[in-house]
Backbone as JSON Lines, residues from 0, in Angstrom:
{"i":0,"aa":"M","n":[205.46,-33.6,2.45],"ca":[204.69,-34.8,2.71],"c":[203.21,-34.48,2.91]}
{"i":1,"aa":"Y","n":[202.88,-33.3,3.35],"ca":[201.5,-32.99,3.67],"c":[200.7,-32.48,2.48]}
{"i":2,"aa":"E","n":[201.36,-32.31,1.33],"ca":[200.64,-31.98,0.09],"c":[200.11,-33.3,-0.45]}
{"i":3,"aa":"K","n":[198.85,-33.58,-0.24],"ca":[198.27,-34.89,-0.48],"c":[197.96,-35.18,-1.94]}
{"i":4,"aa":"N","n":[197.3,-34.27,-2.61],"ca":[196.76,-34.56,-3.94],"c":[197.61,-33.98,-5.07]}
{"i":5,"aa":"L","n":[197.6,-34.71,-6.19],"ca":[198.19,-34.2,-7.41],"c":[197.3,-33.07,-7.94]}
{"i":6,"aa":"P","n":[197.8,-32.25,-8.88],"ca":[196.95,-31.2,-9.45],"c":[195.63,-31.76,-9.98]}
{"i":7,"aa":"N","n":[194.59,-31.01,-9.82],"ca":[193.24,-31.4,-10.24],"c":[192.74,-32.67,-9.55]}
{"i":8,"aa":"R","n":[193.31,-32.94,-8.37],"ca":[192.9,-34.11,-7.56],"c":[192.98,-35.4,-8.38]}
{"i":9,"aa":"A","n":[194.06,-35.52,-9.16],"ca":[194.24,-36.68,-10.04],"c":[194.95,-37.83,-9.35]}
{"i":10,"aa":"G","n":[194.87,-37.89,-8.06],"ca":[195.51,-38.96,-7.3],"c":[196.39,-38.39,-6.2]}
{"i":11,"aa":"L","n":[197.08,-39.27,-5.49],"ca":[197.94,-38.87,-4.39],"c":[199.36,-38.64,-4.88]}
{"i":12,"aa":"T","n":[200.03,-37.66,-4.32],"ca":[201.41,-37.41,-4.72],"c":[202.29,-38.55,-4.22]}
{"i":13,"aa":"P","n":[203.34,-38.87,-4.98],"ca":[204.28,-39.91,-4.51],"c":[204.91,-39.53,-3.16]}
{"i":14,"aa":"E","n":[205.18,-38.24,-2.97],"ca":[205.75,-37.78,-1.7],"c":[204.8,-38.09,-0.54]}
{"i":15,"aa":"F","n":[203.51,-37.85,-0.74],"ca":[202.53,-38.11,0.33],"c":[202.46,-39.61,0.61]}
{"i":16,"aa":"Q","n":[202.41,-40.43,-0.43],"ca":[202.36,-41.88,-0.25],"c":[203.59,-42.38,0.5]}
{"i":17,"aa":"D","n":[204.78,-41.89,0.12],"ca":[206.01,-42.27,0.82],"c":[205.98,-41.8,2.27]}
{"i":18,"aa":"G","n":[205.44,-40.61,2.5],"ca":[205.35,-40.08,3.85],"c":[204.41,-40.9,4.73]}
{"i":19,"aa":"V","n":[203.3,-41.34,4.17],"ca":[202.37,-42.19,4.93],"c":[203.05,-43.5,5.3]}
{"i":20,"aa":"T","n":[203.76,-44.08,4.34],"ca":[204.48,-45.33,4.61],"c":[205.53,-45.11,5.7]}
{"i":21,"aa":"A","n":[206.3,-44.04,5.6],"ca":[207.31,-43.75,6.61],"c":[206.66,-43.54,7.98]}
{"i":22,"aa":"F","n":[205.53,-42.84,7.99],"ca":[204.83,-42.61,9.25],"c":[204.4,-43.93,9.89]}
{"i":23,"aa":"T","n":[203.72,-44.8,9.12],"ca":[203.22,-46.04,9.72],"c":[204.36,-46.96,10.14]}
{"i":24,"aa":"E","n":[205.46,-46.97,9.38],"ca":[206.62,-47.78,9.8],"c":[207.18,-47.25,11.12]}
{"i":25,"aa":"W","n":[207.27,-45.94,11.24],"ca":[207.75,-45.33,12.49],"c":[206.8,-45.7,13.63]}
{"i":26,"aa":"A","n":[205.51,-45.49,13.41],"ca":[204.52,-45.73,14.46],"c":[204.53,-47.19,14.92]}
{"i":27,"aa":"K","n":[204.71,-48.11,13.98],"ca":[204.74,-49.54,14.33],"c":[205.99,-49.91,15.12]}
{"i":28,"aa":"S","n":[207.02,-49.09,15.05],"ca":[208.26,-49.37,15.78],"c":[208.23,-48.84,17.21]}
{"i":29,"aa":"Q","n":[207.18,-48.13,17.57],"ca":[207.07,-47.51,18.89],"c":[206.06,-48.27,19.76]}
{"i":30,"aa":"Q","n":[206.46,-49.43,20.25],"ca":[205.57,-50.31,21.0],"c":[204.91,-49.62,22.19]}
{"i":31,"aa":"A","n":[205.6,-48.73,22.84],"ca":[205.04,-48.06,24.03],"c":[203.84,-47.18,23.68]}
{"i":32,"aa":"Y","n":[203.68,-46.84,22.42],"ca":[202.58,-45.96,21.99],"c":[201.49,-46.71,21.23]}
{"i":33,"aa":"M","n":[201.56,-48.04,21.28],"ca":[200.6,-48.87,20.55],"c":[199.63,-49.54,21.51]}
{"i":34,"aa":"D","n":[198.52,-50.01,20.95],"ca":[197.56,-50.82,21.68],"c":[197.56,-52.16,20.96]}
{"i":35,"aa":"S","n":[198.37,-53.09,21.47],"ca":[198.57,-54.39,20.82],"c":[199.21,-54.14,19.46]}
{"i":36,"aa":"E","n":[198.53,-54.47,18.38],"ca":[199.06,-54.26,17.02],"c":[198.52,-52.99,16.39]}
{"i":37,"aa":"K","n":[197.8,-52.2,17.16],"ca":[197.15,-51.0,16.62],"c":[197.94,-49.74,16.97]}
{"i":38,"aa":"I","n":[197.84,-48.75,16.08],"ca":[198.47,-47.46,16.3],"c":[197.4,-46.38,16.27]}
{"i":39,"aa":"R","n":[197.71,-45.24,16.86],"ca":[196.76,-44.11,16.82],"c":[196.65,-43.61,15.39]}
{"i":40,"aa":"C","n":[195.44,-43.26,15.0],"ca":[195.19,-42.75,13.66],"c":[195.2,-41.22,13.7]}
{"i":41,"aa":"P","n":[196.18,-40.59,13.01],"ca":[196.27,-39.13,13.02],"c":[195.54,-38.46,11.85]}
{"i":42,"aa":"C","n":[194.52,-39.1,11.33],"ca":[193.78,-38.49,10.22],"c":[192.94,-37.32,10.73]}
{"i":43,"aa":"R","n":[192.39,-36.56,9.81],"ca":[191.59,-35.38,10.17],"c":[190.36,-35.73,11.01]}
{"i":44,"aa":"K","n":[189.84,-36.93,10.86],"ca":[188.65,-37.31,11.62],"c":[189.02,-37.9,12.99]}
{"i":45,"aa":"C","n":[189.95,-38.83,13.01],"ca":[190.28,-39.55,14.26],"c":[191.13,-38.72,15.22]}
{"i":46,"aa":"K","n":[192.02,-37.88,14.72],"ca":[192.85,-36.96,15.51],"c":[193.56,-37.65,16.68]}
{"i":47,"aa":"N","n":[194.13,-38.82,16.42],"ca":[194.9,-39.57,17.42],"c":[194.08,-40.08,18.59]}
{"i":48,"aa":"T","n":[192.77,-40.13,18.46],"ca":[191.93,-40.62,19.56],"c":[191.49,-42.06,19.35]}
{"i":49,"aa":"V","n":[191.75,-42.62,18.17],"ca":[191.3,-43.97,17.83],"c":[192.51,-44.82,17.44]}
{"i":50,"aa":"F","n":[192.58,-46.03,17.99],"ca":[193.61,-46.99,17.6],"c":[193.07,-47.85,16.47]}
{"i":51,"aa":"K","n":[193.89,-48.04,15.43],"ca":[193.5,-48.87,14.28],"c":[194.71,-49.66,13.82]}
{"i":52,"aa":"I","n":[194.44,-50.73,13.04],"ca":[195.56,-51.46,12.46],"c":[196.21,-50.55,11.4]}
{"i":53,"aa":"P","n":[197.5,-50.73,11.15],"ca":[198.21,-49.83,10.24],"c":[197.57,-49.69,8.85]}
{"i":54,"aa":"D","n":[197.03,-50.75,8.28],"ca":[196.4,-50.64,6.96],"c":[195.19,-49.7,6.99]}
{"i":55,"aa":"E","n":[194.43,-49.74,8.09],"ca":[193.29,-48.83,8.22],"c":[193.76,-47.39,8.39]}
{"i":56,"aa":"V","n":[194.86,-47.2,9.12],"ca":[195.42,-45.86,9.29],"c":[195.86,-45.33,7.94]}
{"i":57,"aa":"N","n":[196.56,-46.17,7.15],"ca":[196.99,-45.75,5.81],"c":[195.78,-45.32,4.98]}
{"i":58,"aa":"F","n":[194.74,-46.11,5.0],"ca":[193.54,-45.8,4.22],"c":[192.95,-44.45,4.66]}
{"i":59,"aa":"D","n":[192.82,-44.27,5.97],"ca":[192.28,-43.0,6.48],"c":[193.15,-41.82,6.05]}
{"i":60,"aa":"L","n":[194.47,-41.98,6.14],"ca":[195.36,-40.89,5.75],"c":[195.27,-40.6,4.26]}
{"i":61,"aa":"Y","n":[195.15,-41.64,3.45],"ca":[194.99,-41.43,2.0],"c":[193.69,-40.7,1.69]}
{"i":62,"aa":"M","n":[192.63,-41.04,2.4],"ca":[191.32,-40.46,2.11],"c":[191.13,-39.08,2.77]}
{"i":63,"aa":"K","n":[191.62,-38.91,3.99],"ca":[191.32,-37.7,4.75],"c":[192.52,-36.8,5.01]}
{"i":64,"aa":"G","n":[193.71,-37.34,4.88],"ca":[194.91,-36.58,5.18],"c":[195.18,-36.52,6.68]}
{"i":65,"aa":"F","n":[196.34,-35.99,7.01],"ca":[196.72,-35.84,8.42],"c":[195.92,-34.73,9.07]}
{"i":66,"aa":"M","n":[195.71,-34.86,10.37],"ca":[195.06,-33.79,11.12],"c":[195.93,-32.54,11.03]}
{"i":67,"aa":"P","n":[195.35,-31.37,11.1],"ca":[196.11,-30.13,10.99],"c":[197.2,-30.02,12.08]}
{"i":68,"aa":"E","n":[198.34,-29.46,11.68],"ca":[199.44,-29.15,12.59],"c":[200.09,-30.36,13.25]}
{"i":69,"aa":"Y","n":[199.95,-31.56,12.68],"ca":[200.59,-32.73,13.29],"c":[201.89,-33.03,12.54]}
{"i":70,"aa":"Y","n":[202.88,-32.17,12.78],"ca":[204.17,-32.31,12.13],"c":[205.16,-33.04,13.02]}
{"i":71,"aa":"N","n":[204.97,-32.96,14.3],"ca":[205.83,-33.59,15.29],"c":[205.02,-34.73,15.9]}
{"i":72,"aa":"W","n":[205.36,-35.97,15.58],"ca":[204.53,-37.14,15.89],"c":[204.63,-37.54,17.36]}
{"i":73,"aa":"T","n":[204.25,-36.67,18.25],"ca":[204.39,-36.9,19.68],"c":[203.48,-38.01,20.21]}
{"i":74,"aa":"S","n":[202.37,-38.26,19.57],"ca":[201.48,-39.34,20.01],"c":[201.97,-40.7,19.51]}
{"i":75,"aa":"H","n":[203.1,-40.68,18.8],"ca":[203.65,-41.91,18.24],"c":[205.12,-42.08,18.62]}
{"i":76,"aa":"G","n":[205.54,-41.42,19.7],"ca":[206.88,-41.64,20.24],"c":[207.94,-40.65,19.83]}
{"i":77,"aa":"E","n":[207.64,-39.72,18.96],"ca":[208.65,-38.75,18.56],"c":[208.77,-37.67,19.64]}
{"i":78,"aa":"E","n":[210.01,-37.26,19.92],"ca":[210.22,-36.21,20.91],"c":[209.65,-34.89,20.42]}
{"i":79,"aa":"R","n":[209.23,-34.07,21.34],"ca":[208.79,-32.73,20.98],"c":[209.99,-31.96,20.45]}
{"i":80,"aa":"V","n":[209.76,-31.11,19.5],"ca":[210.85,-30.34,18.9],"c":[211.61,-29.56,19.97]}
{"i":81,"aa":"Q","n":[210.91,-28.94,20.89],"ca":[211.56,-28.15,21.94],"c":[212.47,-29.04,22.79]}
{"i":82,"aa":"E","n":[212.01,-30.24,23.17],"ca":[212.82,-31.15,23.98],"c":[214.07,-31.57,23.22]}
{"i":83,"aa":"Y","n":[213.9,-31.88,21.93],"ca":[215.03,-32.28,21.1],"c":[216.03,-31.12,20.99]}
{"i":84,"aa":"F","n":[215.52,-29.93,20.74],"ca":[216.36,-28.74,20.62],"c":[217.18,-28.54,21.89]}
{"i":85,"aa":"E","n":[216.54,-28.67,23.04],"ca":[217.24,-28.47,24.31],"c":[218.31,-29.53,24.52]}
{"i":86,"aa":"A","n":[218.01,-30.77,24.16],"ca":[219.0,-31.85,24.32],"c":[220.2,-31.65,23.41]}
{"i":87,"aa":"V","n":[219.95,-31.2,22.2],"ca":[221.03,-31.02,21.22],"c":[221.88,-29.81,21.55]}
{"i":88,"aa":"T","n":[221.27,-28.75,22.0],"ca":[222.01,-27.5,22.21],"c":[222.54,-27.35,23.63]}
{"i":89,"aa":"A","n":[222.08,-28.15,24.58],"ca":[222.48,-27.98,25.97],"c":[224.0,-27.94,26.17]}
{"i":90,"aa":"P","n":[224.76,-28.84,25.56],"ca":[226.21,-28.78,25.76],"c":[226.82,-27.47,25.26]}
{"i":91,"aa":"H","n":[226.22,-26.88,24.25],"ca":[226.75,-25.65,23.67],"c":[226.3,-24.4,24.41]}
{"i":92,"aa":"L","n":[225.34,-24.55,25.29],"ca":[224.81,-23.38,25.98],"c":[225.41,-23.17,27.37]}
{"i":93,"aa":"Q","n":[226.47,-23.91,27.68],"ca":[227.08,-23.75,28.99],"c":[227.64,-22.34,29.16]}
{"i":94,"aa":"D","n":[228.16,-21.77,28.07],"ca":[228.6,-20.38,28.09],"c":[227.45,-19.56,27.54]}
{"i":95,"aa":"K","n":[226.48,-19.23,28.39],"ca":[225.27,-18.55,27.93],"c":[225.54,-17.14,27.42]}
{"i":96,"aa":"Q","n":[226.66,-16.55,27.81],"ca":[226.98,-15.22,27.33],"c":[227.42,-15.23,25.87]}
{"i":97,"aa":"N","n":[228.08,-16.32,25.43],"ca":[228.64,-16.38,24.07],"c":[228.35,-17.72,23.41]}
{"i":98,"aa":"P","n":[227.09,-18.05,23.18],"ca":[226.79,-19.32,22.52],"c":[227.27,-19.27,21.06]}
{"i":99,"aa":"P","n":[227.57,-20.43,20.48],"ca":[228.0,-20.46,19.08],"c":[226.93,-19.86,18.17]}
{"i":100,"aa":"A","n":[227.33,-19.33,17.04],"ca":[226.41,-18.69,16.1],"c":[225.32,-19.65,15.64]}
{"i":101,"aa":"L","n":[225.65,-20.94,15.49],"ca":[224.67,-21.92,15.03],"c":[223.51,-22.01,16.01]}
{"i":102,"aa":"V","n":[223.77,-21.87,17.29],"ca":[222.7,-21.93,18.29],"c":[221.7,-20.81,18.06]}
{"i":103,"aa":"H","n":[222.18,-19.62,17.73],"ca":[221.28,-18.49,17.44],"c":[220.38,-18.81,16.25]}
{"i":104,"aa":"I","n":[220.96,-19.41,15.23],"ca":[220.18,-19.75,14.02],"c":[219.13,-20.79,14.37]}
{"i":105,"aa":"I","n":[219.52,-21.82,15.08],"ca":[218.59,-22.89,15.46],"c":[217.46,-22.33,16.31]}
{"i":106,"aa":"M","n":[217.81,-21.49,17.27],"ca":[216.77,-20.93,18.14],"c":[215.79,-20.07,17.35]}
{"i":107,"aa":"A","n":[216.28,-19.32,16.38],"ca":[215.4,-18.48,15.57],"c":[214.44,-19.32,14.76]}
{"i":108,"aa":"V","n":[214.9,-20.44,14.23],"ca":[214.05,-21.31,13.43],"c":[213.07,-22.08,14.29]}
{"i":109,"aa":"A","n":[213.55,-22.59,15.43],"ca":[212.72,-23.44,16.3],"c":[211.63,-22.66,17.01]}
{"i":110,"aa":"L","n":[211.89,-21.43,17.32],"ca":[210.92,-20.66,18.09],"c":[210.12,-19.83,17.13]}
């Protein structure tokens, strides 16, 4: 989703356009993280410090792209990866001496 431009900057990739749409739909569904009808703009310039209407956020993302390293949308209601990992694996970690093999794989990828 973060590969914005087609080769030779011939437009936006369909994957990026779909990702921007998915992002704004997600952000609009998180009322606790909104300011009235506005959502935080995660573009390279605004860096989640400015609230804008979703169409303006889309425009900024199309023109400037997402701010670096914003893969986990924590300013828009998404859980932090570490918190999610702990919630998902907690039941399996009760036997800390012999956790399932999948837990080892997940921990290696997440950390």
